[in-house]
C-alpha positions in Angstrom: -42.7 43.3 61.1 -43.1 45.3 57.9 -41.2 43.9 54.9 -40.4 46.1 52.2 -42.0 45.1 48.7 -39.4 46.8 46.7 -36.5 44.7 47.4 -36.3 41.3 45.5 -34.2 38.2 45.8 -31.8 39.1 43.2 -31.1 42.5 44.7 -29.8 41.1 47.6 -26.1 41.2 47.9 -25.4 37.6 48.5 -27.7 36.2 45.9 -26.3 34.7 42.6 -28.0 34.1 39.3 -27.8 30.6 38.0 -27.9 31.7 34.0 -25.5 34.6 34.3 -22.5 32.6 33.0 -22.7 29.5 30.9 -20.1 27.0 32.3 -18.1 25.6 29.6 -17.1 21.7 29.5 -14.1 20.4 27.7 -13.6 21.8 24.2 -13.2 19.3 21.6 -10.5 20.3 18.7 -10.7 18.3 15.6 -7.9 18.5 13.0 -8.3 17.1 9.5 -5.1 16.2 7.8 -5.9 16.5 4.0 -2.6 15.7 2.6 -0.3 13.7 4.7 3.5 14.2 4.1 3.9 10.4 3.6 2.5 7.5 2.0 2.8 3.8 2.3 3.4 0.5 0.5 3.2 -3.2 1.3 5.4 -5.1 -0.9 6.1 -8.9 -1.4 9.1 -10.3 -3.2 8.1 -13.0 -5.6 10.3 -15.5 -7.5 9.9 -18.1 -10.5 11.0 -20.7 -7.8 9.8 -21.4 -4.2 13.3 -21.0 -2.9 13.0 -17.3 -1.6 14.8 -16.9 1.5 13.6 -14.5 4.3 14.8 -10.8 3.2 16.5 -8.4 5.2 16.8 -4.5 4.9 19.9 -4.6 2.7 18.4 -6.8 0.3 15.1 -4.9 0.1 17.0 -1.7 -0.3 18.9 -2.8 -3.2 15.9 -4.4 -5.0 13.8 -1.1 -4.5 16.8 1.1 -5.7 17.3 -1.3 -8.8 13.7 -1.1 -9.8 13.5 2.8 -9.3 16.7 3.5 -11.0 15.6 1.1 -14.1 12.2 2.7 -14.2 13.0 6.5 -13.6 16.7 7.0 -13.9 18.9 9.0 -11.4 15.7 11.0 -10.7 14.1 7.4 -9.2 17.4 6.8 -7.1 16.7 10.1 -5.4 13.4 9.2 -4.0 13.7 8.8 -0.4 12.6 5.2 0.8 12.2 4.4 4.4 11.9 0.6 5.2 9.6 0.4 8.1 9.6 -3.4 8.5 10.8 -6.6 6.6 9.2 -9.9 7.6 9.8 -13.1 5.6 9.3 -12.1 2.1 7.2 -8.9 2.9 8.0 -5.5 3.6 6.4 -2.0 4.5 7.8 1.1 3.2 7.2 4.8 3.6 7.7 7.4 0.7 6.9 10.8 0.1 3.2 11.0 -0.9 3.9 12.7 -4.2 6.1 9.8 -5.3 3.8 7.1 -4.4 2.6 6.3 -8.0 5.7 6.5 -9.3 7.4 3.9 -6.7 4.2 1.6 -7.1 4.5 1.7 -11.0 8.4 1.1 -10.8 8.1 -1.7 -8.4 5.2 -3.3 -10.0 7.0 -3.6 -13.3 10.5 -4.6 -12.1 12.0 -7.8 -12.9 15.3 -8.4 -11.5 18.0 -11.2 -11.3 20.7 -12.6 -13.7 20.4 -14.6 -17.0 21.2 -17.9 -15.0 19.2 -17.2 -11.8 15.9 -17.2 -11.0 13.9 -13.8 -11.7 12.3 -11.9 -8.9 9.8 -9.1 -8.9 7.6 -7.0 -6.3 4.3 -7.7 -5.9 2.4 -4.6 -4.5 0.1 -5.9 -2.1 -1.3 -2.4 -0.7 -0.7 1.3 -0.9 -2.3 4.4 0.5 -1.6 7.5 2.7 -2.4 5.7 6.2 -0.3 2.8 7.4 -3.1 1.6 9.7 -5.1 0.7 6.7 -2.5 -1.3 5.0 -1.8 -3.2 8.3 -5.4 -4.2 8.8 -5.6 -5.3 5.2 -2.9 -7.6 5.8 -4.9 -10.0 8.2 -7.9 -9.9 5.7 -6.3 -12.2 3.1 -6.9 -15.5 4.6 -10.3 -15.2 6.1 -12.0 -16.7 3.0 -9.3 -19.3 2.4 -10.2 -21.5 5.4 
């Protein structure tokens, strides 16, 4: 039996090379949101007395609108405010990102109520571009008080 020495394994018709193609796995795509369209604020209604009842969306809306109108006039009342959650005396709101600093300034400096009634105001417990950070900060308050 005579073997032809000019024939190599790669030249044979059924042979495949292992390194001809690079097999790609899953491609991972990452996207960074540099400027989110909305920002968030965590608020608490405070009062001179301790008889604050639980808030509802209507009371929150009226107090926020009053604060924005007092601070910025008609421009303040035109700022879009979404009430995300109301729980006890606290609430979470969403505003356009570019309006967050104005909203925080208006709410933080507002004092409401009639002359014969207790005064109320907003305490800004946190604000930022990411809601998950504000929710995480909520549980952090009571850690060192125990």
